[in-house]
C-alpha positions as a Markdown table, in Angstrom:
| # | Residue | x | y | z |
|---|---|---|---|---|
| 1 | Met | 79.7 | 106.1 | 110.2 |
| 2 | Asn | 82.1 | 104.5 | 107.8 |
| 3 | Val | 82.2 | 106.1 | 104.2 |
| 4 | Pro | 85.3 | 105.3 | 102.4 |
| 5 | Glu | 86.7 | 107.8 | 100.2 |
| 6 | Asn | 87.7 | 105.5 | 97.2 |
| 7 | Leu | 84.1 | 104.6 | 96.6 |
| 8 | Lys | 81.1 | 106.2 | 94.9 |
| 9 | Tyr | 77.8 | 106.3 | 96.4 |
| 10 | Thr | 74.1 | 106.9 | 95.4 |
| 11 | Ala | 71.3 | 108.5 | 97.3 |
| 12 | Ser | 69.5 | 105.1 | 97.7 |
| 13 | His | 72.8 | 103.9 | 99.8 |
| 14 | Glu | 74.7 | 101.6 | 97.2 |
| 15 | Trp | 78.1 | 101.8 | 96.9 |
| 16 | Val | 80.1 | 101.5 | 93.8 |
| 17 | Arg | 84.0 | 100.4 | 93.4 |
| 18 | Pro | 85.5 | 100.4 | 89.9 |
| 19 | Glu | 87.7 | 97.3 | 89.5 |
| 20 | Ser | 90.9 | 97.1 | 87.4 |
| 21 | Asp | 89.1 | 94.8 | 84.6 |
| 22 | Gly | 86.4 | 97.7 | 83.9 |
| 23 | Thr | 83.6 | 96.2 | 85.8 |
| 24 | Val | 82.4 | 97.9 | 89.2 |
| 25 | Ser | 81.4 | 96.0 | 92.3 |
| 26 | Ile | 78.1 | 96.9 | 94.0 |
| 27 | Gly | 76.9 | 96.8 | 97.6 |
| 28 | Ile | 74.9 | 98.4 | 100.2 |
| 29 | Thr | 76.6 | 101.2 | 102.4 |
| 30 | Asp | 77.5 | 100.7 | 106.2 |
| 31 | His | 74.7 | 103.3 | 106.7 |
| 32 | Ala | 72.0 | 100.9 | 105.3 |
| 33 | Gln | 73.1 | 97.6 | 106.8 |
| 34 | Ser | 73.0 | 99.8 | 110.2 |
| 35 | Ala | 69.4 | 101.5 | 109.2 |
| 36 | Leu | 68.3 | 97.8 | 108.2 |
| 37 | Gly | 69.7 | 95.9 | 111.1 |
| 38 | Asp | 70.5 | 92.1 | 111.2 |
| 39 | Leu | 70.3 | 91.1 | 107.5 |
| 40 | Val | 68.4 | 87.6 | 107.1 |
| 41 | Tyr | 67.9 | 87.4 | 103.5 |
| 42 | Ile | 69.4 | 88.5 | 100.1 |
| 43 | Glu | 68.3 | 87.8 | 96.7 |
| 44 | Leu | 70.8 | 88.6 | 93.9 |
| 45 | Pro | 70.3 | 89.4 | 90.2 |
| 46 | Ala | 71.1 | 86.8 | 87.5 |
| 47 | Val | 74.3 | 86.9 | 85.9 |
| 48 | Gly | 73.7 | 88.1 | 82.3 |
| 49 | Arg | 70.9 | 90.3 | 83.3 |
| 50 | Lys | 70.9 | 93.7 | 81.9 |
| 51 | Val | 70.0 | 96.3 | 84.1 |
| 52 | Ala | 69.0 | 100.2 | 83.7 |
| 53 | Ala | 70.3 | 102.5 | 86.0 |
| 54 | Glu | 68.2 | 102.9 | 89.2 |
| 55 | Glu | 66.3 | 99.7 | 88.2 |
| 56 | Thr | 65.6 | 97.4 | 91.2 |
| 57 | Cys | 68.0 | 94.4 | 90.9 |
| 58 | Ala | 68.1 | 92.8 | 94.2 |
| 59 | Val | 66.6 | 92.5 | 97.5 |
| 60 | Val | 67.7 | 92.5 | 101.2 |
| 61 | Glu | 65.6 | 91.5 | 104.0 |
| 62 | Ser | 66.2 | 92.3 | 107.8 |
| 63 | Val | 64.6 | 91.4 | 111.0 |
| 64 | Lys | 63.0 | 94.9 | 110.6 |
| 65 | Ala | 62.2 | 95.4 | 106.8 |
| 66 | Ala | 62.7 | 94.5 | 103.0 |
| 67 | Ser | 64.6 | 96.9 | 101.1 |
| 68 | Asp | 65.3 | 97.0 | 97.3 |
| 69 | Ile | 68.6 | 97.5 | 96.2 |
| 70 | Tyr | 69.0 | 99.4 | 92.9 |
| 71 | Ala | 71.6 | 99.4 | 89.8 |
| 72 | Pro | 73.7 | 102.6 | 90.4 |
| 73 | Ile | 74.2 | 102.6 | 86.7 |
| 74 | Ala | 73.3 | 100.9 | 83.4 |
| 75 | Gly | 75.0 | 97.8 | 82.4 |
| 76 | Glu | 75.0 | 94.0 | 82.5 |
| 77 | Val | 75.6 | 91.7 | 85.6 |
| 78 | Val | 78.7 | 89.7 | 85.2 |
| 79 | Ala | 79.2 | 88.2 | 88.7 |
| 80 | Val | 77.1 | 87.9 | 91.9 |
| 81 | Asn | 78.7 | 87.4 | 95.2 |
| 82 | Glu | 77.5 | 83.7 | 95.6 |
| 83 | Gly | 78.5 | 83.3 | 99.4 |
| 84 | Leu | 76.1 | 86.3 | 100.6 |
| 85 | Pro | 72.7 | 84.5 | 100.3 |
| 86 | Gly | 73.9 | 81.9 | 102.4 |
| 87 | Ala | 75.4 | 84.1 | 104.9 |
| 88 | Pro | 73.6 | 87.5 | 104.8 |
| 89 | Glu | 74.9 | 88.7 | 108.0 |
| 90 | Gln | 78.4 | 89.1 | 106.0 |
| 91 | Ala | 76.8 | 92.6 | 105.1 |
| 92 | Asn | 76.5 | 93.7 | 108.5 |
| 93 | Lys | 80.1 | 92.7 | 109.5 |
| 94 | Asp | 81.7 | 94.6 | 106.9 |
| 95 | Ala | 79.4 | 96.3 | 104.1 |
| 96 | Tyr | 82.2 | 97.3 | 101.9 |
| 97 | Ala | 83.9 | 94.0 | 101.8 |
| 98 | Ala | 80.4 | 92.2 | 101.1 |
| 99 | Trp | 79.8 | 93.0 | 97.7 |
| 100 | Phe | 76.6 | 91.9 | 95.9 |
| 101 | Phe | 77.2 | 92.0 | 92.4 |
| 102 | Arg | 79.6 | 93.4 | 89.6 |
| 103 | Leu | 78.3 | 95.0 | 86.5 |
| 104 | Lys | 79.9 | 95.8 | 83.3 |
| 105 | Pro | 79.1 | 99.1 | 82.3 |
| 106 | Ser | 77.2 | 100.2 | 79.6 |
| 107 | Asp | 78.6 | 103.7 | 80.0 |
| 108 | Pro | 81.8 | 103.9 | 82.2 |
| 109 | Gly | 81.7 | 107.6 | 82.6 |
| 110 | Ala | 78.3 | 107.1 | 84.4 |
| 111 | Ile | 80.2 | 106.4 | 87.4 |
| 112 | Ala | 81.8 | 109.8 | 87.6 |
| 113 | Lys | 78.1 | 111.1 | 88.1 |
| 114 | Leu | 77.5 | 109.2 | 91.3 |
| 115 | Leu | 78.1 | 110.8 | 94.7 |
| 116 | Asp | 81.5 | 111.0 | 96.2 |
| 117 | Ala | 82.4 | 110.1 | 100.0 |
| 118 | Lys | 82.0 | 113.7 | 101.1 |
| 119 | Ala | 78.6 | 114.2 | 99.1 |
| 120 | Tyr | 77.3 | 110.9 | 100.5 |
| 121 | Ala | 78.0 | 111.5 | 104.0 |
| 122 | Ala | 76.2 | 115.1 | 104.0 |
| 123 | Thr | 73.3 | 113.1 | 102.5 |
| 124 | Ile | 73.1 | 110.7 | 105.7 |
| 125 | Gly | 73.8 | 113.6 | 108.1 |
| 126 | Asp | 77.5 | 112.5 | 108.8 |
| 127 | Glu | 79.4 | 115.4 | 107.5 |
């Protein structure tokens, strides 16, 4: 399974990438997209929405199941990947390029509390 070292992760299979402007990009992991199968629908949060850590803020549906996407940290949604709902298969092709939304963190230090690549790999049994 592909688990890039430069990202942070959640036990609920979201990845987090800090950006140079202080925001963070968030998407689903390669493990998540693989487990879900072919994605057919993605619903993203509204720009301007404030979310709490671990709050449901997006939804993905595949031919197998629907799954909630959670905010890894608290913050305000400042951007969404507008091309993704029209082409959900992008998340299957490259889970780490197909970011879902960007947050401006309420507490930038909260990112450090997320799982690193090694810890995430251990949670999915891919050590």
